[in-house]
C-alpha positions as CSV (number, residue, x, y, z in Angstrom):
1,M,-126.5,-18.3,48.5
2,F,-126.1,-20.6,45.6
3,P,-122.7,-21.6,44.3
4,T,-121.6,-20.1,41.1
5,H,-120.1,-22.3,38.3
6,S,-117.8,-20.8,35.5
7,R,-117.2,-22.5,32.2
8,R,-113.8,-22.1,30.4
9,R,-114.0,-21.5,26.6
10,P,-111.9,-24.0,24.7
11,S,-108.7,-22.4,23.1
12,A,-108.0,-22.5,19.4
13,P,-105.3,-25.0,18.2
14,R,-101.7,-23.5,17.6
15,T,-100.5,-23.2,14.0
16,V,-96.7,-23.2,13.5
17,A,-95.2,-22.3,10.1
18,T,-92.1,-24.4,9.4
19,I,-89.6,-24.0,6.7
20,G,-87.2,-26.7,5.8
21,L,-83.9,-26.2,7.6
22,A,-81.8,-27.1,4.6
23,A,-83.7,-24.6,2.4
24,A,-83.5,-21.9,5.1
25,A,-79.8,-22.5,5.5
26,A,-79.3,-22.3,1.8
27,L,-81.3,-19.1,1.5
28,A,-79.6,-17.5,4.5
29,A,-76.1,-18.4,3.2
30,G,-76.9,-17.5,-0.3
31,C,-75.6,-20.9,-1.4
32,G,-78.7,-21.8,-3.4
33,A,-79.5,-20.6,-6.9
34,G,-82.8,-20.6,-8.6
35,S,-83.0,-22.2,-11.9
36,S,-85.3,-21.4,-14.8
37,D,-87.6,-24.1,-13.7
38,G,-87.9,-22.8,-10.2
39,T,-85.7,-25.5,-8.5
40,V,-83.0,-24.6,-6.0
41,R,-79.5,-25.9,-6.8
42,A,-76.4,-25.8,-4.6
43,A,-73.5,-23.7,-6.2
44,G,-69.7,-24.2,-5.8
45,P,-67.4,-21.7,-4.0
46,S,-66.6,-18.4,-5.9
47,A,-63.0,-17.7,-7.2
48,P,-60.8,-15.4,-4.9
49,A,-60.3,-11.8,-6.0
50,P,-56.9,-10.9,-7.6
51,A,-54.3,-9.6,-5.2
52,P,-53.4,-5.9,-5.7
53,V,-49.7,-5.5,-6.2
54,E,-47.2,-3.2,-7.8
55,V,-44.8,-4.5,-10.5
56,A,-41.7,-3.4,-12.3
57,A,-40.2,-4.5,-15.6
58,V,-37.2,-6.9,-15.7
59,E,-34.2,-5.3,-17.4
60,R,-31.2,-6.5,-19.3
61,G,-28.1,-4.4,-19.3
62,P,-25.0,-3.3,-17.5
63,I,-24.6,-2.9,-13.7
64,A,-21.7,-1.7,-11.6
65,L,-20.7,-2.2,-8.0
66,L,-20.1,1.3,-6.7
67,R,-18.8,2.2,-3.3
68,V,-18.3,5.7,-1.8
69,F,-15.5,6.1,0.8
70,S,-14.7,9.3,2.7
71,G,-11.2,10.3,3.3
72,T,-8.7,13.2,3.6
73,L,-6.3,14.7,1.1
74,E,-2.6,14.6,1.9
75,A,0.5,16.0,0.2
76,S,2.4,13.5,-1.9
77,A,5.6,14.7,-0.3
78,E,6.5,16.9,2.7
79,V,9.9,18.2,3.7
80,Q,10.8,19.9,7.0
81,V,13.7,22.2,6.4
82,S,16.1,22.3,9.3
83,P,19.7,23.7,9.9
84,R,22.6,21.2,10.2
85,I,24.4,23.5,12.6
86,A,23.3,25.5,15.6
87,G,23.3,29.3,15.4
88,H,21.5,32.6,15.4
89,L,18.7,32.8,12.8
90,E,19.6,36.0,11.0
91,R,17.1,35.9,8.1
92,L,14.1,33.8,7.0
93,A,13.4,34.3,3.4
94,V,10.1,32.5,2.9
95,D,6.6,32.5,4.5
96,I,3.4,30.4,4.3
97,G,2.2,30.0,0.8
98,D,5.4,30.9,-0.9
99,R,6.5,28.7,-3.8
100,V,10.0,27.3,-3.7
101,T,12.1,25.0,-5.9
102,R,14.9,22.7,-5.0
103,G,18.0,24.7,-4.2
104,T,16.2,27.8,-3.0
105,V,17.9,29.5,0.0
106,I,15.3,29.4,2.8
107,A,17.3,31.1,5.6
108,W,20.7,32.4,6.8
109,L,22.4,32.0,10.1
110,D,24.9,34.4,11.6
111,D,28.3,33.4,10.1
112,D,30.8,35.8,11.6
113,E,32.5,33.2,13.8
114,L,32.6,30.7,11.0
115,Q,34.2,33.2,8.7
116,Q,36.9,33.7,11.3
117,A,37.3,29.9,11.6
118,V,37.8,29.7,7.8
119,A,40.5,32.4,7.9
120,Q,42.3,30.6,10.8
121,S,42.1,27.3,8.9
122,E,43.6,28.9,5.8
123,A,46.5,30.3,8.0
124,D,47.1,26.9,9.5
125,L,47.2,25.4,6.1
126,A,49.7,28.0,5.0
127,V,52.0,27.2,8.0
128,A,51.7,23.5,7.4
129,R,52.7,23.9,3.7
130,A,55.7,26.1,4.7
131,T,56.8,23.6,7.3
132,L,56.5,20.9,4.6
133,S,58.6,22.9,2.2
134,E,61.3,23.3,4.9
135,A,61.3,19.6,5.7
136,Q,61.6,18.8,2.0
137,A,64.5,21.2,1.6
138,S,66.3,19.6,4.7
139,A,65.6,16.1,3.4
140,E,67.1,17.1,0.0
141,L,70.2,18.6,1.6
142,S,70.7,15.4,3.8
143,A,70.4,13.2,0.7
144,R,73.1,15.2,-1.1
145,E,75.4,15.1,2.0
146,L,75.0,11.3,2.2
147,E,75.7,11.0,-1.5
148,R,78.9,13.2,-1.2
149,L,80.2,11.2,1.8
150,T,79.6,8.0,0.1
151,K,81.8,9.1,-2.8
152,L,84.5,10.2,-0.4
153,R,84.3,6.8,1.4
154,D,84.9,5.1,-1.9
155,D,88.0,7.2,-2.4
156,G,89.1,6.3,1.1
157,I,88.9,9.8,2.4
158,T,86.1,9.6,5.0
159,S,85.2,7.1,7.7
160,E,82.3,4.7,7.9
161,S,81.0,6.4,11.0
162,S,80.5,9.7,9.0
163,I,78.5,7.7,6.5
164,D,76.3,6.3,9.2
165,S,75.7,9.7,10.7
166,A,74.7,11.1,7.3
167,R,72.4,8.2,6.6
168,T,70.6,8.7,9.9
169,A,70.2,12.4,9.3
170,A,68.7,11.7,5.8
171,V,66.2,9.2,7.3
172,A,65.2,11.8,9.9
173,R,64.7,14.5,7.3
174,D,62.5,12.1,5.2
175,A,60.4,11.4,8.3
176,M,60.0,15.2,8.8
177,V,58.7,15.4,5.2
178,T,56.2,12.7,5.9
179,V,55.0,14.5,9.0
180,G,54.8,17.7,7.1
181,E,52.7,16.1,4.4
182,A,50.3,14.8,7.1
183,R,50.0,18.2,8.7
184,V,49.2,19.7,5.3
185,Q,46.4,17.1,4.8
186,R,45.0,17.8,8.2
187,A,45.1,21.5,7.6
188,E,43.3,21.1,4.3
189,A,40.6,18.9,5.9
190,A,40.1,21.5,8.7
191,L,39.8,24.2,6.1
192,E,37.3,22.2,4.1
193,A,35.2,21.5,7.3
194,A,35.3,25.2,8.2
195,R,34.2,26.2,4.7
196,L,31.4,23.5,4.8
197,R,30.2,24.9,8.2
198,L,30.2,28.3,6.7
199,E,28.2,27.1,3.7
200,Q,25.7,25.5,6.1
201,T,24.8,28.9,7.4
202,R,22.8,29.2,4.1
203,I,19.9,26.8,4.7
204,V,18.7,25.5,1.3
205,A,15.6,23.6,0.4
206,D,16.5,20.2,-0.9
207,W,14.6,17.0,-1.5
208,D,14.4,13.9,-3.7
209,E,11.5,13.8,-6.2
210,P,9.3,10.7,-5.4
211,P,8.3,8.6,-8.4
212,S,4.8,9.2,-9.7
213,T,2.4,6.3,-10.6
214,L,0.1,8.4,-12.8
215,D,2.0,7.6,-16.0
216,D,5.1,6.0,-17.3
217,G,6.0,8.6,-19.9
218,P,9.0,10.9,-19.9
219,A,9.7,12.9,-16.7
220,E,8.1,16.3,-16.6
221,P,9.9,19.5,-15.4
222,E,10.1,19.7,-11.6
223,A,7.1,21.6,-10.2
224,A,7.5,24.2,-7.5
225,R,6.5,23.2,-3.9
226,V,4.7,25.4,-1.4
227,V,5.6,26.5,2.1
228,A,2.9,24.9,4.3
229,E,4.0,26.0,7.7
230,R,6.5,28.3,9.4
231,F,7.8,27.2,12.8
232,V,10.2,30.0,13.9
233,D,10.8,33.7,13.5
234,E,13.9,35.7,12.7
235,G,16.3,36.4,15.6
236,V,15.9,33.2,17.5
237,V,18.7,30.8,18.3
238,V,18.1,27.4,16.6
239,G,19.7,24.1,17.3
240,I,20.7,21.3,15.0
241,S,17.6,19.8,13.2
242,T,15.2,22.5,14.6
243,P,12.4,22.7,12.0
244,L,12.2,26.1,10.3
245,V,9.5,25.6,7.7
246,S,7.5,22.7,6.2
247,I,7.4,22.4,2.4
248,V,4.8,20.3,0.6
249,S,4.2,19.1,-2.9
250,L,0.7,19.6,-4.3
251,T,1.3,17.7,-7.6
252,P,0.1,15.0,-7.4
253,M,-2.2,14.9,-4.3
254,I,-3.0,11.8,-2.3
255,A,-6.5,10.9,-1.1
256,V,-6.3,8.5,1.9
257,V,-9.4,6.4,2.4
258,F,-10.1,3.3,4.5
259,V,-11.8,0.3,2.9
260,P,-13.6,-2.5,4.9
261,E,-12.8,-6.2,4.5
262,R,-15.9,-7.0,2.4
263,D,-14.5,-4.8,-0.5
264,Y,-10.8,-5.6,-0.1
265,S,-10.7,-8.5,-2.6
266,R,-12.1,-6.2,-5.3
267,L,-9.4,-3.6,-5.0
268,Q,-6.7,-3.3,-7.6
269,V,-3.9,-0.8,-8.2
270,G,-4.9,1.3,-11.2
271,Q,-8.7,1.4,-10.6
272,Q,-10.2,4.7,-11.6
273,A,-11.9,6.8,-8.9
274,S,-14.1,10.0,-9.0
275,L,-13.6,12.4,-6.1
276,T,-15.7,15.3,-4.8
277,T,-15.1,17.8,-2.1
278,D,-17.1,20.4,-0.4
279,A,-14.6,23.1,-1.4
280,Y,-15.7,22.8,-5.1
281,P,-19.4,21.8,-5.2
282,G,-20.5,20.1,-8.4
283,E,-17.0,19.4,-9.6
284,T,-15.5,15.9,-10.0
285,F,-11.8,15.1,-9.9
286,V,-10.3,12.0,-11.4
287,G,-7.8,9.8,-9.6
288,R,-6.8,6.2,-9.4
289,V,-5.7,3.6,-6.8
290,A,-1.9,4.1,-6.3
291,R,-1.2,2.0,-3.2
292,I,-3.0,-0.6,-1.1
293,A,-1.7,-1.3,2.4
294,P,-0.9,-5.0,3.1
295,V,-2.3,-5.0,6.6
296,F,-5.6,-4.1,8.3
297,R,-6.1,-1.9,11.3
298,R,-7.0,-4.1,14.2
299,T,-9.4,-1.6,15.7
300,T,-11.5,-1.0,12.6
301,R,-10.7,-3.9,10.4
302,Q,-10.1,-1.5,7.5
303,V,-7.2,-1.2,5.2
304,R,-5.5,2.1,4.1
305,V,-5.9,2.9,0.4
306,E,-4.1,5.8,-1.3
307,L,-5.6,7.4,-4.4
308,E,-3.4,9.6,-6.6
309,I,-4.9,12.7,-8.2
310,E,-2.9,14.7,-10.8
311,N,-4.0,18.2,-9.5
312,A,-2.1,20.1,-12.2
313,D,-3.9,23.3,-11.3
314,Q,-3.1,22.8,-7.6
315,R,-6.6,23.6,-6.5
316,L,-6.8,20.6,-4.1
317,K,-5.0,21.2,-0.8
318,P,-3.9,18.9,2.0
319,G,-6.4,18.4,4.7
320,M,-9.5,18.7,2.5
321,F,-12.3,16.2,3.1
322,V,-13.2,14.1,0.1
323,R,-15.6,11.5,-1.0
324,A,-14.2,8.9,-3.4
325,L,-16.5,6.9,-5.7
326,L,-14.8,3.6,-6.7
327,E,-16.1,1.1,-9.3
328,L,-15.2,-2.2,-7.8
329,A,-16.9,-4.5,-10.3
330,R,-18.9,-4.3,-13.5
331,E,-21.2,-6.7,-15.6
332,D,-22.2,-5.6,-19.1
333,E,-25.2,-7.8,-20.0
334,V,-27.1,-9.3,-17.0
335,T,-30.6,-9.5,-15.7
336,V,-31.4,-6.6,-13.3
337,V,-34.5,-6.1,-11.1
338,P,-35.4,-3.6,-8.4
339,Y,-33.9,-4.5,-5.0
340,A,-37.4,-4.1,-3.5
341,A,-38.6,-7.1,-5.6
342,L,-36.4,-9.5,-3.5
343,T,-38.3,-11.5,-0.9
344,T,-37.4,-14.4,1.3
345,R,-39.5,-17.6,1.8
346,G,-37.9,-19.8,4.4
347,D,-34.2,-19.7,3.7
348,V,-34.7,-19.1,0.0
349,T,-34.4,-15.7,-1.7
350,G,-36.5,-15.2,-4.8
351,L,-38.9,-13.1,-6.8
352,F,-42.6,-13.2,-7.7
353,V,-42.3,-13.1,-11.5
354,L,-45.3,-12.1,-13.7
355,P,-44.7,-13.6,-17.1
356,P,-45.8,-11.6,-20.2
357,S,-49.5,-11.8,-21.1
358,S,-50.3,-13.5,-17.7
359,D,-52.0,-12.4,-14.5
360,V,-50.6,-15.2,-12.4
361,V,-47.3,-14.8,-10.6
362,R,-44.7,-17.5,-10.2
363,W,-42.4,-17.9,-7.2
364,T,-38.8,-18.0,-8.7
365,P,-35.7,-18.6,-6.5
366,V,-32.8,-16.5,-7.7
367,E,-29.1,-15.9,-6.9
368,T,-28.1,-12.3,-6.4
369,G,-25.0,-10.5,-7.6
370,I,-23.9,-6.9,-7.9
371,R,-26.1,-4.3,-6.3
372,E,-26.2,-0.7,-7.6
373,G,-28.4,1.6,-5.6
374,D,-32.0,0.3,-5.8
375,R,-31.1,-2.2,-8.6
376,I,-29.6,-5.7,-8.2
377,Q,-28.3,-8.4,-10.5
378,V,-30.1,-11.8,-10.4
379,S,-29.8,-15.1,-12.1
380,S,-31.7,-14.9,-15.3
381,A,-33.4,-18.4,-15.5
382,G,-37.1,-17.9,-15.5
383,V,-37.0,-14.1,-14.8
384,V,-38.8,-12.4,-17.7
385,G,-41.6,-10.0,-17.9
386,H,-42.3,-8.2,-14.6
387,V,-41.6,-8.7,-10.9
388,V,-43.7,-7.8,-7.9
389,T,-42.2,-4.9,-6.0
390,L,-45.0,-4.2,-3.5
391,G,-47.5,-6.7,-2.1
392,Q,-45.4,-9.8,-2.0
393,E,-47.1,-10.8,1.3
394,L,-50.4,-11.2,-0.6
395,C,-48.8,-13.5,-3.1
396,D,-48.0,-17.2,-3.4
397,D,-47.0,-19.3,-6.3
398,G,-49.9,-19.2,-8.8
399,T,-51.7,-16.1,-7.2
400,R,-53.7,-13.9,-9.6
401,V,-52.7,-10.3,-9.3
402,T,-53.9,-6.9,-10.4
403,T,-52.0,-3.6,-10.6
404,P,-53.5,-0.2,-9.4
405,D,-54.0,1.2,-12.9
406,R,-55.4,-2.0,-14.5
407,T,-58.3,-4.3,-13.8
408,S,-56.1,-7.3,-14.6
409,A,-52.4,-7.7,-14.9
410,V,-52.8,-9.8,-18.1
411,G,-50.3,-8.5,-20.6
412,L,-49.7,-5.3,-18.6
413,G,-50.8,-3.5,-21.7
414,A,-54.5,-3.0,-21.6
415,Q,-55.7,0.0,-19.6
416,A,-58.6,-0.3,-17.2
417,P,-61.9,0.7,-18.7
């Protein structure tokens, strides 16, 4: 067997297509640009797209610092009518809601015993006066006897001892007159006390009118007050100072609110207030600050403030819940922007301001003032045109911006095509 020999066919040479790395990179990245003569040139980086934001116009005008405080209505005056003596309550003439004026008889106590006491005191006074008359007559008789004996002594008819006895008797009779006068005074005082106690069985409504701070004009006629509460019923035995009824004044009314420390320095007596209550939805009542407490409550760090409301129609009642709107400060011509436009960069508060006819915002530090709802007062230097209210996180000083309804913020007047 003969060996077999195989011959390998020579392979074709490899062909590799190469492209310049720089050109490939330029084509892949899109950084090259073809010119009219077919050459490839490197282009610079494209400008960033405008940041989408929302803006609002800067305003000039008035702004007020308004605060709403909740509180409770209280009567401007309250009197608890009580007897000055103990006794059996025979009749109570008023009930809850009745109107009373000063001097109105509220109740009567049983006075039978006191009438007897008055009669006895009158009799004692009569006896004392009779005794005094007797003593005066005796004193007059003794004085005449002494005068007669003195004349006889001068004539040498009577002795000196008789004169001494007559003089002693006259002095004694004068002393009896003095005692009689004292007894009459004591009887008169006892009778007056008995009559006073008898008068006190008629329990009368009485009070002093508190001064009003609503106006300084002439005093108006006294308004009737209202029985707010009744504590006892007829037929019970009441002691001294046992409350029978409570009487309140509804004109004016007092709204009591509590104000925190931050607003205390802006409070002043006489400030106007608008009050609302759930009892009369949609209605507003006018009042003003009448009194400001000089101390704060330690537990809440709040101060008591009393607002006085005229309440001529007496529709407001004690115990009602109220909301009081107080204007604590006002500026008439200042720069005002939306509160949402404020932003903080580092420790600085400022605004992104979009000047008129520009699409580039400028970072402007500002100082703030009065805030009213969603509006706030700012320092006016450099704040003109519009301010960014939404999208501040996309902005920096010099950022181009666009608004949702415009292709560019330039002028803020041209609508998007």
